[in-house]
C-alpha angles and dihedrals in degrees: 000000000000088000093058089049092056093046090053090049092051090049089049092053092046092049092046091052091051092049102253100134097172096051091044094054091047096051091044090053090050090049091050091052093046090049092050090048089050093051092049093049090047093052092046089050092051094048091048092052092048093051090045091057 
């Protein structure tokens, strides 16, 4: 999931450099959502492993 967030972030940067503001903001929004989902899943996994031990 983190990989996809980075991919969308790179797409947003390239689109912004080429002047496609709408596409850049959309890709940045998707990257932000994917990164937040990644963080939530990472924390849940960490807590689950701590409880399991």
